[in-house]
C-alpha positions as CSV (number, residue, x, y, z in Angstrom):
1,M,-12.3,7.5,-4.4
2,T,-15.6,5.8,-4.4
3,F,-17.9,5.9,-1.7
4,C,-21.6,5.3,-1.1
5,V,-23.9,7.0,1.5
6,E,-27.1,5.2,1.9
7,N,-29.9,6.4,4.5
8,E,-32.0,3.5,5.8
9,T,-34.2,6.2,7.9
10,G,-36.8,9.0,7.2
11,L,-34.3,11.0,9.6
12,D,-32.0,13.9,7.8
13,L,-29.4,16.0,8.8
14,P,-29.3,19.8,8.2
15,F,-26.2,19.5,5.8
16,D,-24.8,17.6,3.0
17,V,-23.7,14.0,4.5
18,E,-22.2,12.9,1.3
19,K,-20.0,16.2,1.1
20,T,-19.1,16.0,4.5
21,A,-18.2,12.4,4.6
22,K,-16.1,12.8,1.3
23,D,-14.3,15.8,3.0
24,V,-13.3,13.9,6.2
25,I,-12.5,10.6,4.4
26,E,-10.3,12.3,2.0
27,E,-8.5,14.2,4.9
28,A,-7.9,11.0,6.9
29,L,-6.4,9.3,3.8
30,E,-4.0,12.2,3.4
31,Y,-3.4,12.5,7.2
32,E,-2.2,8.6,7.2
33,S,-0.7,9.0,3.6
34,C,-2.8,6.3,1.7
35,P,-1.0,5.5,-1.4
36,Y,-4.5,3.9,-2.9
37,E,-7.7,5.2,-4.1
38,V,-10.2,3.6,-2.0
39,C,-13.8,2.8,-1.9
40,V,-16.0,3.1,1.4
41,D,-19.4,2.4,2.1
42,I,-21.6,4.4,4.8
43,M,-25.0,3.7,6.0
44,L,-27.1,6.2,8.1
45,T,-29.5,4.7,10.4
46,D,-31.4,4.9,13.6
47,N,-30.5,4.0,17.2
48,E,-33.0,0.8,16.4
49,G,-31.1,-0.1,13.5
50,I,-27.5,0.2,14.8
51,H,-28.7,-1.7,18.2
52,A,-29.5,-4.6,16.1
53,L,-26.0,-4.6,14.2
54,N,-24.4,-3.8,17.3
55,K,-25.9,-7.0,19.2
56,E,-25.4,-8.9,16.2
57,H,-21.8,-8.2,15.5
58,R,-19.9,-7.2,18.9
59,G,-22.6,-9.0,21.1
60,V,-23.4,-5.6,22.6
61,D,-27.3,-5.1,23.7
62,S,-27.8,-1.4,23.2
63,P,-27.4,1.2,20.7
64,T,-24.2,3.1,19.8
65,D,-23.3,6.0,18.0
66,V,-21.0,4.4,15.0
67,L,-19.8,1.2,14.0
68,S,-16.7,0.4,11.6
69,F,-16.5,-3.2,9.4
70,P,-12.7,-3.0,8.7
71,N,-11.9,-5.0,5.3
72,V,-8.1,-4.7,5.7
73,D,-5.9,-6.4,8.0
74,Y,-2.8,-4.3,8.7
75,E,0.5,-5.2,10.3
76,R,0.4,-1.7,12.1
77,P,-2.1,1.0,11.8
78,A,-2.1,2.6,8.6
79,D,0.6,0.3,7.2
80,F,0.2,-0.2,3.7
81,S,3.3,-2.2,2.8
82,G,2.6,-5.7,1.9
83,I,-1.0,-5.3,1.3
84,E,-0.7,-5.7,-2.2
85,D,0.4,-9.4,-1.7
86,K,-3.5,-9.9,-0.6
87,S,-4.9,-7.9,-3.6
88,E,-7.6,-10.3,-4.1
89,D,-8.9,-9.8,-0.5
90,Y,-8.5,-6.0,-0.3
91,F,-8.7,-4.5,-3.9
92,D,-11.8,-4.3,-6.1
93,Y,-11.2,-6.5,-9.3
94,E,-12.7,-3.8,-11.3
95,S,-11.7,-0.3,-10.2
96,G,-8.4,-1.2,-8.6
97,E,-9.3,0.7,-5.4
98,L,-8.4,-0.6,-1.9
99,C,-11.9,-1.4,-0.2
100,L,-11.6,-0.3,3.4
101,G,-14.7,-1.1,4.7
102,S,-18.1,0.1,5.8
103,I,-19.3,2.8,8.3
104,V,-22.6,2.7,10.2
105,V,-23.6,5.9,11.8
106,S,-26.8,6.6,14.0
107,I,-28.5,9.7,12.9
108,E,-30.1,9.7,16.3
109,K,-26.9,9.4,18.2
110,V,-25.2,12.5,16.2
111,Y,-28.1,14.6,17.4
112,E,-28.2,13.1,20.8
113,Q,-24.3,13.6,21.2
114,A,-24.1,17.1,19.5
115,E,-26.6,18.2,22.2
116,E,-24.7,16.4,25.0
117,Y,-21.1,17.7,23.9
118,G,-22.4,21.0,22.9
119,H,-21.5,21.5,19.5
120,S,-23.2,21.0,15.9
121,P,-24.6,18.0,14.5
122,L,-22.1,18.7,11.6
123,R,-19.2,18.4,14.1
124,E,-20.6,15.2,15.5
125,Y,-21.2,13.5,12.5
126,A,-17.5,14.6,10.9
127,F,-16.0,13.2,14.2
128,L,-17.9,9.9,13.9
129,I,-16.5,9.6,10.2
130,A,-13.1,10.5,11.3
131,H,-13.2,7.9,14.3
132,S,-14.7,5.2,12.2
133,M,-12.1,5.8,9.3
134,L,-9.3,5.3,12.0
135,H,-10.7,2.1,12.8
136,L,-10.8,1.4,9.2
137,L,-7.0,2.2,8.7
138,G,-6.5,-0.3,11.5
139,Y,-6.2,2.0,14.8
140,D,-8.4,0.8,17.9
141,H,-8.6,2.3,21.4
142,M,-8.7,-0.9,23.4
143,N,-6.0,0.6,26.0
144,G,-5.2,4.1,27.2
145,Q,-2.2,4.8,24.7
146,E,-4.3,3.5,21.6
147,A,-7.4,5.9,22.6
148,D,-4.9,8.7,23.2
149,I,-3.6,8.2,19.6
150,M,-6.8,8.0,18.0
151,E,-8.4,11.0,20.1
152,H,-5.4,13.0,19.0
153,K,-5.3,11.9,15.2
154,Q,-9.5,12.3,15.0
155,E,-8.7,16.1,16.2
156,E,-5.9,16.8,13.8
157,I,-8.1,15.6,11.0
158,L,-11.1,17.6,12.1
159,Q,-9.0,20.8,12.4
160,R,-7.4,20.5,9.2
161,L,-10.8,20.6,7.7
162,G,-11.8,23.6,10.0
163,I,-14.6,21.4,11.7
164,T,-14.4,22.8,15.6
165,R,-16.4,22.2,18.5
166,D,-17.6,26.1,18.3
């Protein structure tokens, strides 16, 4: 697996963001039985930076906690059958890795939501990475049933890593 974490702010989190992201990404991939080596890009920003991206890409004029930019179009979420037919679109030519897409996280929102929900910044960051990974794997939460599925999967992934709300 290849992933890159780029911090575009002067803000830091009180844990190893790269190790945490790697652990959550690997667990999400295992949980969804991804048969490929993958690459994922992660950008850490602040509320101002994510606000601009949210407005530009989603037309929403406010900051959000995490944005996902999937590269793969799935027939069904985490259905990897047939994606090799589009290898020139989805796979890195040199490494052969499946390029899942990009994740953008607001460090300010990590702190705000950790306090709001009464858990650690580590748990909030891991949750946002798990949430975004599910988007990169084709899941969405546009209706109640989809939201329930994503919520269950996010919690399972974090439970398997021992990252709880405590």
